[in-house]
C-alpha positions in Angstrom: -16.3 -9.4 6.4 -14.9 -11.9 3.9 -11.2 -12.5 3.3 -10.1 -10.7 0.2 -6.9 -11.9 -1.5 -4.8 -8.9 -2.6 -2.3 -6.9 -0.7 -1.8 -9.5 1.9 -1.1 -12.3 -0.6 1.1 -9.8 -2.7 3.1 -9.0 0.4 3.6 -12.7 1.2 4.5 -13.5 -2.4 7.1 -10.7 -2.4 8.7 -12.1 0.7 8.6 -15.7 -0.5 9.8 -14.9 -4.1 9.5 -18.0 -6.2 9.3 -20.4 -3.3 5.8 -21.8 -2.9 6.7 -23.7 0.3 7.9 -20.5 1.9 4.8 -18.6 0.8 2.7 -21.3 2.4 4.8 -21.2 5.6 4.6 -17.4 5.8 0.8 -17.5 5.2 0.4 -20.1 8.0 2.6 -18.1 10.4 0.5 -15.0 9.8 -2.7 -16.9 10.4 -1.4 -18.5 13.6 -0.1 -15.1 14.9 -3.5 -13.5 14.2 -5.3 -16.4 15.9 -3.1 -15.9 19.0 -4.1 -12.3 19.2 -7.8 -13.2 18.8 -7.4 -15.7 21.7 -5.8 -12.9 23.8 -8.8 -10.6 23.0 -11.2 -13.4 24.1 -9.3 -13.8 27.4 -9.0 -10.1 28.1 -10.4 -9.3 31.5 -9.7 -5.6 31.6 -9.7 -2.6 29.1 -5.9 -2.5 29.0 -5.5 -6.1 27.9 -8.2 -5.7 25.3 -6.5 -2.6 23.9 -3.1 -4.2 23.9 -4.4 -7.3 22.0 -6.3 -5.2 19.5 -3.2 -3.0 18.9 -1.0 -6.1 18.4 -3.5 -7.5 15.9 -3.7 -4.2 14.1 0.1 -4.1 14.0 0.4 -7.6 12.6 -2.3 -6.8 10.0 -0.6 -3.6 9.0 2.8 -5.2 8.6 1.3 -7.6 6.1 -1.0 -5.1 4.4 -4.1 -7.0 5.5 -6.4 -4.0 5.4 -9.7 -5.8 6.2 -8.1 -7.2 9.4 -6.7 -3.7 10.3 -10.3 -2.3 10.0 -11.6 -5.1 12.3 -8.8 -4.4 14.8 -9.8 -0.7 14.7 -13.4 -1.7 15.4 -12.1 -3.6 18.5 -10.1 -0.6 19.6 -13.1 1.7 19.2 -15.7 -0.6 20.7 -16.3 -2.0 24.1 -13.9 -4.6 25.5 -15.2 -8.1 25.1 -17.5 -7.2 22.1 -18.5 -10.6 20.8 -19.6 -9.2 17.4 -16.1 -7.9 16.5 -14.5 -11.1 17.8 -16.9 -13.2 15.6 -16.0 -11.1 12.5 -12.3 -11.5 13.2 -12.7 -15.2 13.6 -14.7 -15.4 10.3 -12.0 -13.5 8.5 -9.3 -15.8 9.8 -11.3 -18.9 9.1 -11.7 -17.8 5.5 -8.0 -16.8 5.3 -6.8 -20.1 6.6 -9.2 -22.1 4.4 -7.7 -20.7 1.1 
């Protein structure tokens, strides 16, 4: 799933106003927060930790209107804990997001 500019960037732009440095800082902070949740998903050793990390990732994505990431978090919630496929797709999304 490729990163799609849109609602996420619009949300960040609305928060940053006319300040491009703040926009960049908010964008970086979002990416770092999402990467932390992905790291917690990877280190989850039980169903409860997996569910909590996926819910936190979904909440972060929802608060910034990052719908593709919300859908990936839903896949994690609906799938088996430790699913490498969903973790790879989340990583790909974040890599593309941070590369822009």
